[in-house]
C-alpha positions as CSV (number, residue, x, y, z in Angstrom):
1,M,0.0,0.0,0.0
2,S,1.3,3.5,-0.9
3,E,1.8,6.0,1.8
4,P,0.1,9.5,1.6
5,T,2.2,12.6,1.5
6,K,1.7,16.2,2.5
7,R,0.6,16.8,-1.1
8,D,-2.6,14.9,-0.2
9,D,-3.6,17.7,2.1
10,H,-4.0,19.8,-1.1
11,F,-6.5,19.6,-4.0
12,H,-5.7,17.0,-6.6
13,Q,-5.7,17.8,-10.3
14,P,-8.5,16.0,-12.1
15,T,-7.0,13.4,-14.4
16,A,-10.0,13.1,-16.7
17,P,-12.7,15.5,-18.1
18,D,-15.5,13.6,-16.3
19,P,-17.8,16.3,-14.8
20,T,-18.6,14.0,-11.9
21,W,-15.0,14.2,-10.7
22,G,-15.0,15.5,-7.2
23,E,-13.0,15.8,-4.0
24,T,-14.2,15.7,-0.3
25,A,-12.8,16.5,3.1
26,W,-15.1,15.1,5.9
27,F,-14.6,15.7,9.7
28,G,-16.7,14.0,12.3
29,F,-17.1,15.1,16.0
30,S,-19.1,13.9,18.9
31,A,-20.0,14.2,22.6
32,P,-21.1,10.6,23.4
33,E,-22.0,11.4,26.9
34,R,-24.9,13.5,25.5
35,G,-25.7,11.2,22.6
36,L,-24.6,14.1,20.3
37,A,-22.6,13.9,17.1
38,G,-21.9,16.2,14.1
39,T,-20.6,16.2,10.6
40,L,-18.7,18.8,8.5
41,Y,-18.6,17.7,4.8
42,P,-17.5,19.8,1.8
43,L,-17.7,18.3,-1.7
44,F,-15.8,20.0,-4.5
45,R,-16.8,19.6,-8.2
46,N,-13.6,20.8,-9.8
47,H,-14.6,20.7,-13.4
48,L,-17.9,22.5,-12.7
49,G,-16.4,25.2,-10.6
50,V,-18.9,24.6,-7.7
51,C,-18.9,23.0,-4.3
52,A,-21.4,21.8,-1.7
53,L,-21.2,22.1,2.0
54,G,-23.1,20.1,4.6
55,V,-23.0,20.8,8.4
56,A,-25.2,19.0,10.9
57,V,-25.4,18.3,14.6
58,W,-27.9,15.8,16.1
59,D,-28.8,13.9,19.2
60,A,-31.5,11.4,20.1
61,S,-34.3,14.0,20.1
62,A,-34.8,13.9,16.3
63,Y,-33.3,12.3,13.2
64,E,-35.0,14.5,10.5
65,P,-32.7,17.3,9.3
66,W,-35.5,19.9,9.8
67,R,-35.8,18.8,13.5
68,A,-32.2,18.2,14.3
69,L,-30.2,20.5,16.6
70,Y,-28.7,22.0,13.5
71,A,-28.6,21.0,9.8
72,R,-27.7,23.1,6.7
73,R,-26.7,22.0,3.2
74,L,-25.6,24.4,0.5
75,W,-25.4,22.9,-3.0
76,H,-24.0,25.6,-5.3
77,V,-21.1,27.5,-3.8
78,P,-18.3,28.8,-6.1
79,I,-15.0,26.9,-5.4
80,P,-12.9,29.4,-3.5
81,S,-9.4,30.3,-4.5
82,G,-6.5,28.9,-2.5
83,E,-5.6,25.4,-1.4
84,L,-7.4,22.9,0.7
85,D,-4.9,23.1,3.5
86,D,-5.9,26.8,4.2
87,L,-9.4,27.3,2.9
88,T,-12.6,29.1,3.8
89,I,-16.0,28.2,2.3
90,A,-19.4,29.5,3.3
91,G,-18.6,29.8,7.0
92,L,-16.3,26.7,7.2
93,S,-12.5,27.1,7.5
94,I,-10.0,24.3,7.3
95,R,-6.4,24.9,8.1
96,C,-3.6,22.3,8.2
97,L,-1.3,22.9,11.1
98,E,0.9,19.9,10.5
99,P,0.8,17.8,7.3
100,L,-1.3,14.7,7.6
101,S,-1.5,15.2,11.3
102,R,-3.1,18.3,12.8
103,Y,-6.0,20.4,11.5
104,H,-7.9,23.4,12.8
105,V,-11.5,23.3,11.7
106,R,-14.1,26.1,12.4
107,Y,-17.6,26.8,11.3
108,Q,-19.9,29.8,12.1
109,D,-23.5,30.5,11.2
110,G,-24.4,33.8,12.9
111,D,-25.7,33.3,16.4
112,R,-27.1,29.8,15.6
113,I,-23.9,27.8,15.8
114,S,-20.2,28.0,16.3
115,I,-17.7,25.1,16.0
116,D,-14.0,25.4,16.8
117,L,-12.1,22.1,16.8
118,E,-8.6,20.8,16.5
119,Y,-8.0,17.3,15.0
120,R,-4.8,15.4,15.9
121,G,-4.2,12.2,14.0
122,L,-3.7,9.1,16.1
123,M,-1.8,7.4,13.2
124,V,-0.7,8.0,9.6
125,P,-3.8,8.1,7.5
126,H,-5.0,4.8,6.2
127,A,-4.8,4.8,2.4
128,P,-6.7,1.9,0.8
129,I,-6.8,3.8,-2.5
130,L,-4.1,6.2,-3.5
131,S,-3.3,7.3,-7.0
132,A,-3.6,10.4,-9.1
133,E,-6.9,9.2,-10.6
134,R,-8.6,8.2,-7.3
135,G,-7.8,8.3,-3.6
136,H,-9.3,7.7,-0.2
137,L,-7.8,8.4,3.2
138,D,-9.1,7.6,6.7
139,Q,-7.6,8.9,9.9
140,P,-8.7,8.3,13.6
141,C,-8.2,11.6,15.5
142,H,-8.3,13.1,18.9
143,V,-10.7,16.0,18.6
144,Q,-10.8,18.8,21.1
145,G,-12.6,22.2,21.1
146,T,-16.0,23.7,21.6
147,L,-19.4,23.6,20.0
148,R,-21.9,26.3,20.7
149,I,-25.5,26.0,19.7
150,G,-27.6,29.0,20.5
151,R,-26.5,30.0,24.0
152,E,-25.2,26.6,25.1
153,E,-21.5,25.8,24.8
154,I,-20.5,22.1,24.7
155,A,-17.0,20.9,25.2
156,I,-15.7,18.4,22.6
157,D,-12.9,16.1,23.8
158,G,-12.8,12.6,22.4
159,F,-11.9,10.4,19.4
160,E,-13.4,10.7,16.0
161,M,-12.7,10.0,12.3
162,R,-11.9,12.2,9.3
163,D,-11.6,11.1,5.7
164,R,-10.6,12.4,2.3
165,S,-11.4,11.3,-1.2
166,W,-10.9,12.3,-4.8
167,G,-11.9,10.9,-8.1
168,P,-15.1,10.3,-10.2
169,R,-18.3,10.3,-8.1
170,D,-21.3,9.4,-10.2
171,D,-24.6,10.6,-8.6
172,L,-26.5,8.0,-10.7
173,R,-24.6,5.0,-9.6
174,R,-26.7,2.6,-7.5
175,T,-25.1,1.5,-4.2
176,R,-25.7,0.0,-0.8
177,A,-22.7,0.4,1.5
178,S,-21.7,1.3,5.0
179,Y,-18.8,3.0,6.8
180,C,-18.4,1.8,10.4
181,Y,-15.7,2.7,12.9
182,G,-14.9,2.7,16.6
183,I,-12.0,4.4,18.4
184,H,-11.0,3.6,22.0
185,D,-7.6,5.4,21.9
186,E,-4.5,5.6,19.8
187,S,-3.8,1.9,20.4
188,Q,-7.3,0.5,19.8
189,S,-9.5,1.3,16.8
190,F,-11.2,-0.2,13.8
191,L,-12.8,0.7,10.5
192,A,-14.9,-1.5,8.3
193,S,-16.3,-0.3,5.0
194,T,-18.8,-2.6,3.3
195,M,-20.7,-3.1,0.1
196,E,-23.7,-5.4,-0.5
197,F,-23.2,-8.4,-2.7
198,D,-26.1,-10.8,-3.2
199,G,-27.8,-9.6,-0.1
200,V,-24.7,-9.8,2.1
201,E,-22.8,-6.8,3.3
202,R,-19.1,-7.7,2.9
203,V,-16.1,-5.6,4.1
204,V,-14.2,-4.3,1.1
205,M,-11.7,-2.1,3.0
206,G,-10.8,-1.2,6.6
207,F,-8.2,-1.8,9.3
208,L,-7.9,-3.1,12.8
209,V,-5.5,-1.4,15.4
210,R,-5.0,-3.6,18.5
211,D,-2.3,-3.0,21.1
212,G,-0.9,-0.3,18.7
213,E,-0.5,-2.8,15.8
214,K,-2.4,-2.1,12.6
215,H,-3.3,-4.5,9.9
216,D,-5.8,-4.2,7.0
217,I,-9.0,-6.2,7.3
218,A,-8.9,-9.2,5.0
219,S,-12.6,-10.2,5.1
220,G,-15.7,-9.7,7.1
221,T,-19.4,-8.8,7.2
222,R,-21.8,-6.3,8.7
223,E,-25.3,-7.3,9.8
224,V,-28.2,-5.2,11.0
225,L,-29.6,-7.0,14.1
226,E,-32.4,-4.6,14.8
227,R,-34.0,-1.9,12.7
228,N,-36.5,0.8,13.8
229,R,-39.9,1.0,12.1
230,A,-38.7,4.2,10.4
231,G,-35.9,2.2,8.8
232,F,-32.8,3.2,10.7
233,P,-30.5,0.6,12.3
234,E,-30.6,0.3,16.1
235,R,-28.2,-2.6,16.6
236,V,-25.5,-3.9,14.2
237,R,-22.7,-6.4,14.3
238,I,-19.3,-6.5,12.6
239,E,-17.5,-9.8,12.2
240,A,-14.1,-9.6,10.5
241,T,-10.6,-10.9,10.3
242,D,-7.5,-8.9,9.6
243,Q,-4.5,-9.9,7.5
244,A,-2.6,-11.0,10.6
245,G,-5.5,-13.4,11.4
246,R,-6.8,-11.4,14.3
247,A,-10.6,-11.5,14.8
248,L,-12.8,-8.5,15.2
249,S,-16.2,-9.2,16.7
250,V,-18.2,-6.1,17.9
251,E,-21.8,-5.2,18.3
252,G,-23.0,-1.7,17.9
253,R,-25.9,0.1,19.7
254,C,-26.9,3.1,17.8
255,Q,-27.6,6.0,20.3
256,S,-28.7,8.7,17.9
257,R,-28.8,9.3,14.2
258,L,-29.4,11.7,11.3
259,A,-31.1,11.1,8.0
260,E,-28.5,12.7,5.8
261,Q,-28.3,13.2,2.0
262,A,-24.7,14.3,1.6
263,T,-24.9,14.3,-2.2
264,P,-27.7,13.8,-4.8
265,G,-26.8,10.2,-5.1
266,M,-26.0,9.3,-1.5
267,F,-28.4,9.0,1.4
268,A,-27.1,7.8,4.8
269,W,-28.3,7.0,8.3
270,M,-25.5,8.7,10.3
271,S,-25.6,6.9,13.7
272,L,-23.5,7.7,16.7
273,T,-22.7,4.2,18.0
274,E,-21.4,2.5,21.1
275,W,-19.4,-0.6,20.0
276,S,-18.8,-3.4,22.5
277,S,-17.0,-6.7,22.5
278,S,-16.1,-9.2,25.1
279,E,-12.9,-7.2,25.8
280,S,-13.8,-3.5,25.6
281,A,-16.2,-0.8,24.5
282,C,-15.8,2.4,22.5
283,H,-17.7,4.9,20.5
284,G,-17.8,5.7,16.8
285,E,-20.3,5.7,14.0
286,D,-22.3,3.3,11.9
287,Q,-23.0,5.1,8.6
288,E,-25.4,3.1,6.4
289,V,-25.3,4.4,2.8
290,W,-27.9,4.0,0.1
291,S,-28.6,5.4,-3.3
292,P,-31.9,7.2,-2.7
293,D,-33.8,5.0,-5.3
294,T,-32.7,1.8,-3.6
295,W,-34.0,2.8,-0.1
296,P,-36.7,0.2,0.9
297,I,-40.0,1.6,2.0
298,P,-40.8,0.1,5.4
Protein backbone atom coordinates (compact mmCIF):
# COMPACT_ATOMS: atom_id res chain seq x y z
CA MET A 1 0.00 0.00 0.00
CA SER A 2 1.33 3.45 -0.90
CA GLU A 3 1.84 6.04 1.80
CA PRO A 4 0.11 9.46 1.65
CA THR A 5 2.24 12.59 1.50
CA LYS A 6 1.67 16.22 2.46
CA ARG A 7 0.57 16.76 -1.13
CA ASP A 8 -2.59 14.87 -0.22
CA ASP A 9 -3.62 17.72 2.09
CA HIS A 10 -4.04 19.79 -1.10
CA PHE A 11 -6.48 19.65 -3.98
CA HIS A 12 -5.75 17.00 -6.60
CA GLN A 13 -5.69 17.82 -10.28
CA PRO A 14 -8.50 15.96 -12.10
CA THR A 15 -7.02 13.36 -14.42
CA ALA A 16 -10.04 13.09 -16.73
CA PRO A 17 -12.69 15.51 -18.09
CA ASP A 18 -15.48 13.59 -16.32
CA PRO A 19 -17.80 16.27 -14.85
CA THR A 20 -18.60 13.98 -11.90
CA TRP A 21 -14.96 14.16 -10.71
CA GLY A 22 -14.97 15.49 -7.17
CA GLU A 23 -13.04 15.84 -3.95
CA THR A 24 -14.19 15.67 -0.32
CA ALA A 25 -12.84 16.46 3.15
CA TRP A 26 -15.05 15.07 5.94
CA PHE A 27 -14.61 15.74 9.66
CA GLY A 28 -16.75 14.04 12.31
CA PHE A 29 -17.11 15.07 15.96
CA SER A 30 -19.14 13.89 18.94
CA ALA A 31 -19.97 14.19 22.62
CA PRO A 32 -21.05 10.59 23.36
CA GLU A 33 -22.03 11.37 26.94
CA ARG A 34 -24.85 13.51 25.48
CA GLY A 35 -25.68 11.20 22.59
CA LEU A 36 -24.56 14.05 20.32
CA ALA A 37 -22.64 13.88 17.05
CA GLY A 38 -21.86 16.15 14.13
CA THR A 39 -20.58 16.23 10.58
CA LEU A 40 -18.67 18.77 8.47
CA TYR A 41 -18.62 17.74 4.82
CA PRO A 42 -17.51 19.84 1.82
CA LEU A 43 -17.68 18.35 -1.68
CA PHE A 44 -15.81 20.05 -4.52
CA ARG A 45 -16.83 19.56 -8.18
CA ASN A 46 -13.63 20.78 -9.77
CA HIS A 47 -14.64 20.73 -13.44
CA LEU A 48 -17.95 22.46 -12.72
CA GLY A 49 -16.37 25.16 -10.57
CA VAL A 50 -18.85 24.62 -7.70
CA CYS A 51 -18.86 22.96 -4.32
CA ALA A 52 -21.39 21.85 -1.74
CA LEU A 53 -21.23 22.06 2.04
CA GLY A 54 -23.12 20.06 4.62
CA VAL A 55 -22.97 20.78 8.36
CA ALA A 56 -25.17 19.05 10.92
CA VAL A 57 -25.41 18.32 14.65
CA TRP A 58 -27.87 15.81 16.07
CA ASP A 59 -28.82 13.92 19.22
CA ALA A 60 -31.49 11.39 20.14
CA SER A 61 -34.27 14.01 20.10
CA ALA A 62 -34.75 13.86 16.31
CA TYR A 63 -33.33 12.29 13.17
CA GLU A 64 -34.98 14.49 10.53
CA PRO A 65 -32.70 17.32 9.31
CA TRP A 66 -35.45 19.90 9.81
CA ARG A 67 -35.83 18.84 13.47
CA ALA A 68 -32.18 18.17 14.28
CA LEU A 69 -30.20 20.46 16.58
CA TYR A 70 -28.66 21.99 13.45
CA ALA A 71 -28.58 21.05 9.77
CA ARG A 72 -27.65 23.10 6.74
CA ARG A 73 -26.74 22.04 3.22
CA LEU A 74 -25.56 24.37 0.49
CA TRP A 75 -25.38 22.90 -3.00
CA HIS A 76 -24.02 25.58 -5.34
CA VAL A 77 -21.14 27.52 -3.84
CA PRO A 78 -18.30 28.76 -6.08
CA ILE A 79 -15.04 26.89 -5.43
CA PRO A 80 -12.90 29.35 -3.49
CA SER A 81 -9.41 30.30 -4.50
CA GLY A 82 -6.53 28.85 -2.52
CA GLU A 83 -5.58 25.40 -1.38
CA LEU A 84 -7.43 22.87 0.73
CA ASP A 85 -4.86 23.14 3.53
CA ASP A 86 -5.92 26.76 4.21
CA LEU A 87 -9.44 27.28 2.92
CA THR A 88 -12.63 29.14 3.78
CA ILE A 89 -15.99 28.25 2.25
CA ALA A 90 -19.44 29.47 3.32
CA GLY A 91 -18.61 29.77 7.01
CA LEU A 92 -16.31 26.73 7.17
CA SER A 93 -12.55 27.11 7.47
CA ILE A 94 -10.00 24.28 7.27
CA ARG A 95 -6.36 24.91 8.13
CA CYS A 96 -3.65 22.27 8.17
CA LEU A 97 -1.32 22.88 11.13
CA GLU A 98 0.93 19.86 10.49
CA PRO A 99 0.79 17.83 7.26
CA LEU A 100 -1.30 14.67 7.58
CA SER A 101 -1.49 15.18 11.35
CA ARG A 102 -3.11 18.34 12.78
CA TYR A 103 -6.04 20.41 11.51
CA HIS A 104 -7.92 23.42 12.83
CA VAL A 105 -11.54 23.35 11.66
CA ARG A 106 -14.06 26.10 12.37
CA TYR A 107 -17.63 26.84 11.32
CA GLN A 108 -19.86 29.81 12.06
CA ASP A 109 -23.48 30.49 11.19
CA GLY A 110 -24.36 33.77 12.90
CA ASP A 111 -25.70 33.26 16.41
CA ARG A 112 -27.12 29.82 15.60
CA ILE A 113 -23.94 27.77 15.83
CA SER A 114 -20.20 28.05 16.29
CA ILE A 115 -17.74 25.13 15.96
CA ASP A 116 -14.04 25.40 16.81
CA LEU A 117 -12.12 22.10 16.79
CA GLU A 118 -8.58 20.80 16.51
CA TYR A 119 -7.95 17.34 15.05
CA ARG A 120 -4.78 15.40 15.92
CA GLY A 121 -4.21 12.22 13.98
CA LEU A 122 -3.66 9.09 16.08
CA MET A 123 -1.78 7.41 13.23
CA VAL A 124 -0.68 7.98 9.64
CA PRO A 125 -3.81 8.15 7.47
CA HIS A 126 -4.99 4.77 6.22
CA ALA A 127 -4.83 4.83 2.42
CA PRO A 128 -6.68 1.87 0.84
CA ILE A 129 -6.82 3.75 -2.49
CA LEU A 130 -4.05 6.17 -3.45
CA SER A 131 -3.32 7.32 -6.99
CA ALA A 132 -3.59 10.44 -9.11
CA GLU A 133 -6.87 9.15 -10.58
CA ARG A 134 -8.58 8.17 -7.33
CA GLY A 135 -7.81 8.27 -3.63
CA HIS A 136 -9.28 7.71 -0.20
CA LEU A 137 -7.77 8.40 3.24
CA ASP A 138 -9.13 7.58 6.72
CA GLN A 139 -7.61 8.88 9.94
CA PRO A 140 -8.71 8.32 13.56
CA CYS A 141 -8.19 11.57 15.46
CA HIS A 142 -8.26 13.07 18.93
CA VAL A 143 -10.72 15.96 18.61
CA GLN A 144 -10.78 18.85 21.09
CA GLY A 145 -12.58 22.16 21.10
CA THR A 146 -16.00 23.69 21.57
CA LEU A 147 -19.43 23.55 19.99
CA ARG A 148 -21.89 26.34 20.68
CA ILE A 149 -25.53 25.96 19.69
CA GLY A 150 -27.56 29.04 20.50
CA ARG A 151 -26.48 30.04 24.00
CA GLU A 152 -25.22 26.61 25.06
CA GLU A 153 -21.53 25.80 24.83
CA ILE A 154 -20.51 22.14 24.75
CA ALA A 155 -16.96 20.88 25.25
CA ILE A 156 -15.74 18.40 22.64
CA ASP A 157 -12.92 16.12 23.77
CA GLY A 158 -12.75 12.60 22.40
CA PHE A 159 -11.94 10.39 19.44
CA GLU A 160 -13.44 10.66 15.97
CA MET A 161 -12.68 10.05 12.30
CA ARG A 162 -11.86 12.24 9.34
CA ASP A 163 -11.59 11.13 5.72
CA ARG A 164 -10.59 12.44 2.30
CA SER A 165 -11.45 11.27 -1.19
CA TRP A 166 -10.93 12.32 -4.78
CA GLY A 167 -11.94 10.89 -8.14
CA PRO A 168 -15.13 10.31 -10.18
CA ARG A 169 -18.32 10.34 -8.08
CA ASP A 170 -21.32 9.42 -10.21
CA ASP A 171 -24.58 10.60 -8.63
CA LEU A 172 -26.54 8.05 -10.69
CA ARG A 173 -24.57 4.99 -9.55
CA ARG A 174 -26.70 2.61 -7.48
CA THR A 175 -25.06 1.49 -4.25
CA ARG A 176 -25.68 -0.02 -0.83
CA ALA A 177 -22.74 0.36 1.49
CA SER A 178 -21.67 1.27 5.02
CA TYR A 179 -18.82 3.02 6.84
CA CYS A 180 -18.40 1.75 10.39
CA TYR A 181 -15.72 2.66 12.91
CA GLY A 182 -14.92 2.67 16.60
CA ILE A 183 -12.02 4.40 18.37
CA HIS A 184 -11.00 3.63 21.96
CA ASP A 185 -7.64 5.41 21.93
CA GLU A 186 -4.48 5.56 19.82
CA SER A 187 -3.77 1.88 20.42
CA GLN A 188 -7.28 0.47 19.79
CA SER A 189 -9.53 1.28 16.82
CA PHE A 190 -11.19 -0.24 13.77
CA LEU A 191 -12.76 0.75 10.46
CA ALA A 192 -14.93 -1.50 8.29
CA SER A 193 -16.35 -0.26 4.98
CA THR A 194 -18.82 -2.62 3.35
CA MET A 195 -20.70 -3.07 0.09
CA GLU A 196 -23.67 -5.36 -0.49
CA PHE A 197 -23.20 -8.39 -2.75
CA ASP A 198 -26.12 -10.81 -3.24
CA GLY A 199 -27.79 -9.58 -0.07
CA VAL A 200 -24.66 -9.85 2.12
CA GLU A 201 -22.76 -6.79 3.35
CA ARG A 202 -19.08 -7.67 2.89
CA VAL A 203 -16.13 -5.64 4.15
CA VAL A 204 -14.24 -4.25 1.15
CA MET A 205 -11.69 -2.14 3.02
CA GLY A 206 -10.76 -1.21 6.55
CA PHE A 207 -8.25 -1.77 9.32
CA LEU A 208 -7.88 -3.06 12.85
CA VAL A 209 -5.54 -1.44 15.39
CA ARG A 210 -5.04 -3.58 18.48
CA ASP A 211 -2.34 -2.96 21.10
CA GLY A 212 -0.92 -0.35 18.73
CA GLU A 213 -0.47 -2.82 15.85
CA LYS A 214 -2.37 -2.05 12.63
CA HIS A 215 -3.34 -4.47 9.86
CA ASP A 216 -5.81 -4.22 6.99
CA ILE A 217 -9.03 -6.17 7.28
CA ALA A 218 -8.93 -9.19 4.97
CA SER A 219 -12.60 -10.22 5.11
CA GLY A 220 -15.74 -9.67 7.10
CA THR A 221 -19.42 -8.79 7.20
CA ARG A 222 -21.84 -6.27 8.66
CA GLU A 223 -25.30 -7.35 9.81
CA VAL A 224 -28.20 -5.22 11.03
CA LEU A 225 -29.59 -7.03 14.06
CA GLU A 226 -32.44 -4.63 14.79
CA ARG A 227 -34.03 -1.89 12.72
CA ASN A 228 -36.52 0.79 13.81
CA ARG A 229 -39.92 1.03 12.11
CA ALA A 230 -38.70 4.23 10.43
CA GLY A 231 -35.95 2.17 8.82
CA PHE A 232 -32.80 3.17 10.69
CA PRO A 233 -30.45 0.63 12.33
CA GLU A 234 -30.62 0.27 16.11
CA ARG A 235 -28.21 -2.65 16.58
CA VAL A 236 -25.52 -3.87 14.18
CA ARG A 237 -22.75 -6.45 14.26
CA ILE A 238 -19.33 -6.50 12.58
CA GLU A 239 -17.49 -9.81 12.23
CA ALA A 240 -14.11 -9.60 10.49
CA THR A 241 -10.57 -10.93 10.30
CA ASP A 242 -7.48 -8.87 9.55
CA GLN A 243 -4.46 -9.87 7.48
CA ALA A 244 -2.63 -11.01 10.63
CA GLY A 245 -5.46 -13.44 11.41
CA ARG A 246 -6.83 -11.41 14.32
CA ALA A 247 -10.60 -11.50 14.78
CA LEU A 248 -12.82 -8.45 15.17
CA SER A 249 -16.25 -9.16 16.67
CA VAL A 250 -18.20 -6.11 17.85
CA GLU A 251 -21.84 -5.24 18.35
CA GLY A 252 -22.98 -1.66 17.93
CA ARG A 253 -25.85 0.06 19.71
CA CYS A 254 -26.92 3.15 17.77
CA GLN A 255 -27.56 5.95 20.26
CA SER A 256 -28.70 8.71 17.90
CA ARG A 257 -28.81 9.31 14.19
CA LEU A 258 -29.43 11.74 11.35
CA ALA A 259 -31.12 11.08 8.02
CA GLU A 260 -28.51 12.72 5.81
CA GLN A 261 -28.34 13.20 2.04
CA ALA A 262 -24.75 14.29 1.57
CA THR A 263 -24.90 14.26 -2.25
CA PRO A 264 -27.72 13.83 -4.78
CA GLY A 265 -26.77 10.16 -5.14
CA MET A 266 -26.01 9.25 -1.53
CA PHE A 267 -28.41 8.97 1.41
CA ALA A 268 -27.10 7.82 4.80
CA TRP A 269 -28.26 6.99 8.28
CA MET A 270 -25.46 8.66 10.28
CA SER A 271 -25.59 6.90 13.67
CA LEU A 272 -23.52 7.68 16.75
CA THR A 273 -22.75 4.17 17.95
CA GLU A 274 -21.42 2.49 21.08
CA TRP A 275 -19.42 -0.57 20.03
CA SER A 276 -18.81 -3.40 22.50
CA SER A 277 -16.98 -6.70 22.48
CA SER A 278 -16.06 -9.23 25.13
CA GLU A 279 -12.88 -7.21 25.83
CA SER A 280 -13.81 -3.53 25.63
CA ALA A 281 -16.20 -0.80 24.50
CA CYS A 282 -15.78 2.40 22.51
CA HIS A 283 -17.70 4.94 20.46
CA GLY A 284 -17.76 5.75 16.78
CA GLU A 285 -20.33 5.70 14.01
CA ASP A 286 -22.33 3.34 11.86
CA GLN A 287 -23.02 5.08 8.56
CA GLU A 288 -25.44 3.11 6.40
CA VAL A 289 -25.29 4.45 2.83
CA TRP A 290 -27.88 4.01 0.09
CA SER A 291 -28.63 5.38 -3.32
CA PRO A 292 -31.94 7.17 -2.70
CA ASP A 293 -33.79 5.03 -5.29
CA THR A 294 -32.70 1.79 -3.58
CA TRP A 295 -34.03 2.76 -0.15
CA PRO A 296 -36.67 0.20 0.90
CA ILE A 297 -40.01 1.57 1.99
CA PRO A 298 -40.83 0.11 5.44
